[in-house]
C-alpha positions in Angstrom: -60.6 -194.4 -36.3 -60.0 -192.7 -32.9 -63.0 -191.0 -31.4 -61.2 -187.7 -31.5 -60.8 -188.0 -35.3 -64.4 -188.9 -35.7 -65.4 -185.9 -33.6 -63.2 -183.7 -35.8 -64.8 -185.0 -38.9 -68.2 -184.3 -37.4 -67.2 -180.8 -36.5 -66.1 -180.1 -40.0 -69.2 -181.6 -41.5 -71.6 -179.7 -39.4 -69.7 -176.4 -39.5 -69.3 -176.0 -43.2 -72.2 -178.2 -44.4 -70.6 -178.5 -47.8 -72.8 -178.9 -50.9 -76.0 -178.1 -48.9 -77.2 -175.5 -51.4 -75.1 -176.5 -54.4 -75.1 -180.1 -55.3 -78.7 -180.6 -54.3 -80.9 -178.4 -56.4 -83.9 -176.8 -54.8 -86.9 -177.6 -57.0 -88.0 -174.6 -59.1 -90.2 -176.4 -61.6 -92.9 -179.0 -61.1 -91.6 -182.5 -61.8 -93.5 -185.8 -61.8 -92.6 -188.3 -59.0 -89.3 -189.9 -60.0 -88.4 -193.5 -59.1 -84.9 -193.6 -57.6 -82.5 -196.3 -56.6 -81.6 -196.4 -52.8 -78.7 -198.6 -51.7 -78.6 -199.9 -48.2 -75.7 -201.2 -46.2 -76.6 -202.8 -42.8 -75.4 -201.4 -39.5 -75.0 -204.6 -37.5 -74.2 -203.0 -34.1 -75.3 -199.6 -32.7 -72.2 -199.5 -30.5 -69.2 -200.7 -32.5 -67.0 -201.0 -29.3 -69.4 -203.6 -28.0 -71.1 -205.4 -30.9 -73.0 -207.8 -28.6 -74.8 -205.0 -26.8 -78.4 -204.6 -27.7 -79.9 -202.6 -24.8 -79.5 -198.8 -24.7 -81.4 -197.0 -22.0 -85.1 -197.9 -22.5 -84.5 -199.0 -26.1 -83.4 -202.2 -27.7 -81.6 -202.0 -31.0 -83.3 -203.8 -33.9 -81.0 -202.8 -36.8 -80.0 -200.0 -39.1 -78.9 -199.0 -42.6 -76.6 -196.6 -44.3 -78.5 -195.2 -47.3 -77.0 -193.8 -50.5 -78.4 -193.0 -54.0 -77.0 -192.0 -57.3 -80.0 -189.6 -57.5 -78.6 -186.1 -57.1 -81.4 -184.8 -54.9 -81.4 -187.6 -52.4 -80.4 -186.6 -48.9 -81.2 -183.9 -46.4 -84.0 -186.0 -44.8 -85.6 -183.9 -42.0 -88.6 -185.9 -40.8 -90.1 -189.4 -41.3 -93.5 -191.1 -40.7 -93.6 -194.9 -40.9 -97.1 -196.4 -41.6 -98.9 -198.9 -39.4 -97.6 -201.7 -41.7 -94.0 -200.9 -40.6 -92.9 -200.8 -44.2 -94.3 -197.8 -46.0 -92.8 -194.5 -45.1 -93.0 -190.8 -46.1 -90.3 -188.2 -45.5 -89.5 -184.6 -46.4 -86.1 -183.2 -47.1 -84.9 -179.7 -46.3 -84.8 -178.7 -49.9 -88.5 -179.2 -50.3 -88.8 -182.7 -51.7 -90.9 -185.7 -50.7 -89.2 -189.1 -50.4 -91.3 -192.2 -50.0 -90.8 -196.0 -50.2 -90.9 -199.2 -48.3 -88.5 -200.7 -45.7 -87.5 -204.3 -46.5 -87.0 -206.6 -43.5 -85.4 -209.9 -42.7 -87.1 -211.0 -39.5 -87.2 -207.7 -37.5 -84.1 -206.2 -39.0 -84.3 -203.7 -41.8 -82.2 -204.7 -44.8 -83.1 -202.5 -47.7 -85.4 -199.9 -49.3 -87.8 -200.7 -52.1 -90.2 -198.6 -54.3 -88.4 -195.3 -53.6 -89.7 -192.1 -55.2 -89.0 -188.4 -54.9 -90.9 -185.3 -55.9 -91.1 -181.6 -55.0 -93.6 -180.3 -52.6 -96.1 -178.3 -54.5 -98.1 -175.2 -53.6 -101.7 -174.3 -54.4 -100.5 -172.9 -57.8 -99.0 -176.2 -58.8 -95.5 -174.9 -58.6 -92.8 -176.2 -56.1 -92.9 -174.5 -52.8 -89.1 -174.0 -53.3 -89.9 -171.6 -56.2 -91.2 -169.1 -53.6 -88.3 -170.0 -51.2 -90.6 -172.1 -49.0 -88.3 -175.1 -49.1 -86.9 -175.7 -45.7 -89.3 -178.5 -44.9 -88.4 -179.9 -41.4 -91.4 -181.7 -39.9 -94.4 -183.9 -40.7 -97.7 -184.7 -39.1 -100.4 -187.1 -40.5 -104.1 -187.1 -39.9 -105.5 -190.0 -42.0 -105.1 -188.8 -45.6 -104.0 -185.3 -44.6 -100.3 -184.5 -44.3 -99.0 -181.4 -42.5 -95.5 -180.1 -43.2 -93.7 -177.6 -41.1 -91.5 -175.1 -42.9 -88.7 -173.2 -41.2 -87.4 -169.8 -42.2 -91.0 -168.8 -43.2 -92.6 -170.4 -40.0 -95.5 -171.9 -42.0 -97.5 -175.1 -41.7 -98.8 -176.4 -45.0 -101.6 -179.0 -45.4 -101.7 -181.6 -48.2 -104.5 -183.9 -49.3 -101.9 -186.7 -49.6 -104.5 -189.5 -49.4 -106.2 -188.3 -52.6 -103.3 -186.9 -54.6 -100.1 -188.5 -53.2 -96.9 -186.9 -54.2 -98.6 -184.4 -56.5 -100.9 -183.0 -53.8 -100.9 -179.2 -53.5 -100.2 -177.6 -50.2 -102.4 -175.0 -48.5 -100.9 -172.9 -45.7 -103.0 -173.1 -42.5 -103.7 -170.1 -40.2 -101.1 -169.7 -37.5 -100.2 -167.1 -34.9 -96.5 -167.8 -34.2 -94.5 -165.1 -32.4 -91.1 -164.2 -34.0 -89.0 -167.3 -34.0 -85.3 -167.7 -34.6 -84.3 -168.1 -38.3 -83.8 -171.7 -39.3 -84.5 -173.0 -35.8 -88.2 -173.2 -35.5 -90.8 -175.8 -36.7 -88.7 -179.0 -36.1 -91.4 -181.0 -34.2 -94.9 -181.4 -35.6 -97.4 -184.0 -34.5 -101.2 -184.6 -34.8 -103.1 -185.9 -31.8 -105.8 -188.3 -32.9 -107.6 -189.0 -29.6 -107.8 -187.9 -25.9 -108.1 -184.5 -24.4 -106.0 -182.9 -27.2 -107.8 -184.8 -30.1 -107.6 -182.8 -33.3 -104.7 -180.7 -32.1 -101.4 -180.1 -33.9 -98.4 -180.0 -31.4 -95.4 -177.9 -32.4 -92.1 -177.8 -30.4 -89.5 -175.4 -31.8 -85.9 -176.4 -32.3 -84.5 -173.4 -30.4 -87.2 -170.8 -30.0 -86.5 -169.8 -26.4 -88.7 -168.0 -23.8 -87.2 -165.7 -21.1 -86.2 -168.7 -19.0 -84.3 -170.5 -21.9 -87.0 -173.1 -22.4 -88.5 -174.1 -25.8 -91.5 -172.3 -27.2 -94.2 -174.8 -28.1 -97.7 -174.5 -29.4 -101.1 -176.2 -29.6 -103.1 -175.5 -32.8 -106.7 -176.7 -33.2 -108.6 -174.9 -35.9 -108.5 -171.2 -35.0 -107.5 -172.0 -31.3 -103.8 -171.3 -30.6 -102.3 -172.2 -27.2 -98.7 -172.0 -26.0 -96.6 -174.1 -23.6 -92.9 -174.6 -23.1 -90.6 -177.7 -23.0 -87.6 -177.7 -20.6 -84.3 -177.3 -22.5 -81.2 -178.8 -20.9 -77.6 -179.6 -21.7 -77.6 -177.5 -24.9 -79.8 -180.0 -26.8 -82.1 -178.8 -29.6 -85.3 -180.5 -30.7 -85.1 -182.1 -34.2 -88.4 -184.2 -34.3 -91.1 -185.8 -32.3 -93.6 -188.6 -32.4 -96.7 -189.7 -30.4 -96.9 -193.0 -28.5 -100.2 -194.9 -28.7 -101.0 -193.8 -25.2 -100.5 -190.2 -26.0 -97.1 -189.4 -24.5 -94.9 -187.3 -26.8 -91.3 -188.5 -27.7 -88.9 -185.7 -28.6 -85.8 -186.4 -30.6 -82.9 -184.0 -29.7 -79.4 -183.4 -31.0 -76.4 -181.5 -29.7 -73.4 -180.4 -31.6 -70.2 -178.6 -30.6 -66.7 -178.5 -32.2 -65.2 -180.0 -29.0 -67.7 -182.8 -28.2 -69.0 -183.6 -31.7 -72.5 -184.8 -32.2 -74.9 -186.4 -29.7 -78.6 -187.3 -29.7 -81.2 -188.2 -27.1 -84.9 -189.0 -26.9 -87.1 -187.8 -24.0 -90.7 -188.8 -23.2 -93.1 -186.1 -22.3 -96.2 -187.2 -20.4 -99.4 -186.4 -22.4 -101.2 -185.2 -19.2 -98.6 -182.4 -18.8 -99.0 -180.9 -22.3 -101.5 -178.0 -21.9 -101.5 -174.3 -22.4 -99.2 -172.5 -20.0 -97.4 -175.6 -18.9 -93.7 -176.2 -18.6 -93.2 -179.8 -19.7 -90.3 -182.1 -19.0 -89.8 -185.9 -19.1 -87.3 -188.7 -18.6 -84.5 -189.6 -21.1 -85.0 -192.8 -22.9 -81.7 -193.0 -24.7 -78.5 -190.9 -25.1 -75.8 -191.6 -27.7 -72.7 -189.7 -28.7 -70.0 -190.2 -31.4 -69.1 -193.6 -29.9 -72.4 -194.9 -31.4 -73.7 -195.2 -34.9 -75.4 -191.8 -35.1 -75.2 -188.8 -37.4 -77.2 -185.6 -37.5 -80.4 -187.4 -36.3 -83.5 -185.4 -37.5 -86.4 -187.8 -38.0 -88.4 -189.9 -35.6 -91.5 -192.1 -36.1 -93.3 -194.7 -34.0 -95.3 -197.8 -35.1 -96.3 -201.2 -33.6 -94.6 -204.2 -35.2 -96.2 -207.6 -35.8 -94.3 -208.9 -32.8 -96.2 -206.4 -30.6 -93.2 -204.1 -29.9 -93.3 -200.4 -30.3 -90.7 -199.6 -32.9 -88.9 -196.2 -33.1 -87.5 -195.4 -36.5 -84.9 -192.6 -36.7 -83.3 -191.1 -39.8 -80.5 -188.6 -40.2 -80.0 -185.4 -42.3 -76.6 -185.6 -44.1 -76.8 -181.9 -45.1 -75.8 -183.1 -48.6 -72.3 -183.3 -47.2 -69.7 -185.9 -48.3 -68.6 -186.1 -44.6 -72.0 -187.1 -43.3 -74.4 -190.1 -43.8 -78.0 -190.7 -44.3 -78.7 -193.5 -41.8 -81.9 -195.2 -40.7 -82.0 -196.8 -37.2 -84.8 -198.9 -35.5 -85.2 -199.6 -31.8 -87.9 -201.3 -29.7 -89.2 -199.3 -26.8 -88.8 -201.7 -23.8 -90.5 -199.6 -21.2 -94.0 -198.7 -22.3 
């Protein structure tokens, strides 16, 4: 298919977002975790025009999957965290559901998904957060057995005791002091810092909350302490997720869409030493990809260290519950640590 046609399809898909609120039902009643079937089709080459190419900027392609499921509420994946074992993962969808499972490998290439389950995110009252319209779950941070989920539209961060209760954990909102943020373009990046000068801090970078200079409003939350910094915004890219490297640098996943250019994604690396209250933070680009590559609406990013010692980046896309988009999972090795 010509790139112009692919771009046109992407434009249609991202403009109308068909089925986003209809085919996928926002959970209104508490449901037990439901085992689901997830089918996976391998993506052998990240750049179909040059299947032999493996290196893309600072990343090397390991493999990818196109994921589908007969389960009606599968899709809309907005964030992902892959465990240290490289297999177990936890995601949230933008209709307020958990999805967890295990990535199956052949060598270092992902080939399938096993043990998949979905369940609604619950509030303190045991009812789905979607029942109170707190369903636009867009970001995840993990601190041991505690999982934090960022909710757009209502600009709330909810804390779950996932280690104790798993998918039936009840979420408790944490105190925040966010300024007024743009509707549906706020809490896309959420990460917990386990060590270093920012130990115990939640980092938040907004999708498109802009300061007077057009840079991205960002926040540091530690208990009742609330600091602000900004991230340099360039080339009309919006932040869609983030993940910490073991050394403390923050990777931010960004996406750009226009009807004329279609969809693009990139990842930037923000030095940990530069992230502090009052700072304007920028960093180098690790990868850029447009519609000539196997991408979609890339919204989730996670980092883990593989058995071969490599730092693996796992990316996942949000299909907006559209027949014209895909849920894809991609993995790369970071070659320049």
